[in-house]
C-alpha positions in Angstrom: 0.0 0.1 0.0 2.8 2.4 0.9 4.4 1.9 -2.5 0.8 2.7 -4.3 1.4 5.9 -2.2 4.5 6.8 -3.3 3.6 6.4 -7.0 0.6 8.4 -6.6 2.6 11.3 -4.7 5.3 10.8 -7.1 3.3 11.4 -10.1 0.2 13.9 -8.9 1.5 17.6 -8.2 1.2 18.8 -4.6 0.6 15.3 -3.4 4.3 14.3 -2.9 6.2 17.6 -4.3 5.1 21.0 -4.1 6.5 23.0 -6.9 7.8 26.4 -6.4 9.5 27.1 -9.7 12.8 27.2 -8.0 13.1 23.8 -6.5 10.4 21.4 -5.4 9.4 21.2 -1.6 9.3 17.2 -1.0 6.6 15.4 1.1 7.1 12.2 -0.1 9.9 11.4 2.4 7.4 11.1 5.2 6.1 8.0 3.2 9.3 6.5 3.2 10.2 7.2 7.1 6.8 5.5 7.8 7.5 2.6 5.8 10.9 2.4 7.7 9.6 2.9 11.1 6.6 0.5 10.8 8.3 -2.1 8.5 11.8 -1.8 9.0 14.8 -0.3 7.5 14.8 -2.9 4.5 11.4 -2.3 3.5 11.9 1.4 3.9 14.7 1.2 1.6 12.4 -0.6 -1.0 9.8 2.1 -0.7 12.6 4.6 -0.9 13.8 2.8 -4.1 10.3 3.1 -5.6 10.2 6.9 -4.8 13.5 7.4 -6.6 12.2 5.4 -9.5 9.2 7.6 -9.6 11.6 10.8 -9.3 13.1 9.8 -12.7 9.9 8.8 -14.2 8.6 12.5 -13.1 11.6 14.2 -14.1 11.3 12.7 -17.8 7.7 12.9 -18.1 6.6 16.3 -16.2 9.7 18.2 -14.7 8.2 20.8 -12.3 11.5 22.8 -11.9 14.5 24.1 -14.0 16.8 21.2 -13.2 14.7 18.2 -13.0 15.6 16.6 -16.4 19.5 17.6 -16.1 19.7 16.3 -12.5 17.1 14.0 -11.4 17.3 11.5 -14.6 20.5 10.5 -13.1 19.7 7.4 -10.6 22.7 8.4 -8.0 20.9 11.6 -7.4 17.2 10.2 -7.6 17.5 6.9 -6.3 20.4 6.7 -3.8 19.7 9.2 -1.4 15.7 7.9 -1.1 17.0 4.4 -0.6 19.3 5.9 2.0 16.2 7.7 3.7 14.7 4.4 4.4 17.7 2.6 5.5 18.6 5.6 8.0 15.1 6.3 9.3 14.7 2.5 9.9 18.0 1.9 11.8 17.6 4.9 14.2 13.9 4.0 15.2 15.0 0.4 15.7 17.8 1.4 18.0 15.2 3.7 19.9 12.9 0.7 20.0 15.6 -1.8 21.3 17.5 0.5 23.6 15.0 2.7 25.3 11.1 3.1 26.2 11.0 6.2 24.3 9.6 5.2 20.9 7.8 8.2 20.0 11.0 9.9 20.5 12.4 7.5 18.3 10.3 7.8 15.8 10.7 11.6 15.9 14.5 11.6 15.7 14.5 8.9 13.0 12.1 11.1 10.7 14.3 14.3 11.3 17.4 12.6 10.5 15.7 10.9 7.6 14.5 14.0 6.3 18.0 15.5 6.9 19.6 12.8 4.9 17.5 13.6 1.8 18.0 17.1 1.8 21.9 16.9 2.5 22.6 13.8 -0.1 20.2 15.2 -2.8 21.8 18.7 -2.7 25.3 17.5 -2.0 25.2 15.2 -4.8 23.9 18.0 -7.1 26.8 20.3 -6.0 29.3 17.8 -6.6 27.9 16.5 -9.8 25.8 19.4 -11.5 27.7 22.6 -10.3 28.0 24.2 -13.7 24.4 23.1 -14.8 23.0 24.3 -11.3 24.7 27.8 -11.8 23.6 28.2 -15.4 20.1 27.3 -14.4 19.9 29.5 -11.5 21.9 32.6 -13.4 24.5 32.4 -10.5 28.2 32.0 -10.6 29.6 28.5 -9.4 31.3 29.9 -6.4 27.9 31.3 -5.2 26.4 28.0 -5.4 27.2 27.0 -1.8 25.4 30.2 -0.4 22.1 29.2 -2.9 22.0 25.7 -1.5 22.3 26.8 2.0 19.3 29.0 1.2 17.4 26.1 -0.1 18.4 24.0 3.0 16.8 26.9 5.1 13.7 27.5 3.0 12.8 23.8 1.9 15.1 21.4 4.1 14.0 22.8 7.5 10.1 22.9 6.8 10.3 19.2 5.0 12.2 18.5 8.3 9.8 19.8 10.6 6.7 18.3 8.6 8.4 14.8 8.9 9.1 15.2 12.8 5.3 16.0 13.3 3.4 13.8 10.6 5.6 10.4 10.5 5.4 9.6 14.2 1.7 10.6 14.4 1.2 8.0 11.3 3.4 5.6 12.3 2.2 5.4 15.8 -1.5 4.8 14.4 -0.4 2.2 12.3 1.6 0.4 15.0 -1.2 0.5 17.2 -3.8 -1.0 15.0 -1.3 -3.6 13.9 0.2 -4.5 17.2 2.1 -7.6 15.6 4.2 -5.4 13.6 5.9 -3.5 16.4 7.8 -6.3 18.6 
């Protein structure tokens, strides 16, 4: 079911990506984080993989920002960070679940770090692999790209992380309570 949700979020504007023209604000990572918390890191990674594949398809079929077809058709940028989000969020939650009694805190920490993982990896890979193309697309100099990326972290990454910290634990808690067998 979560994979189906990812496909819908990937393809329908405003359900997974909120296009701003400059870059997209991502909320799809919340579904990956919920999968990682509820089902574990391996399944979280699989759902992240589906998100990455959906990102590539969307970049080819309906790009929503000026760099989509340049950057998000590359599997390293489109898929790898999304798979790692599922792994990291799942591992963090499992650690909290197995070592503390603070499961909701574990969900919140897993959500925040999972979201941050996506932001840092995607923007970092974009900076390393596409600095000239990004500078040209955003009409800036390559040496000013780091400042631009920090602005993107502040305007997109921080709100994405806050949303994940609030929404993912609420959904995960509801799922785990309704399916007690899932949470050991």
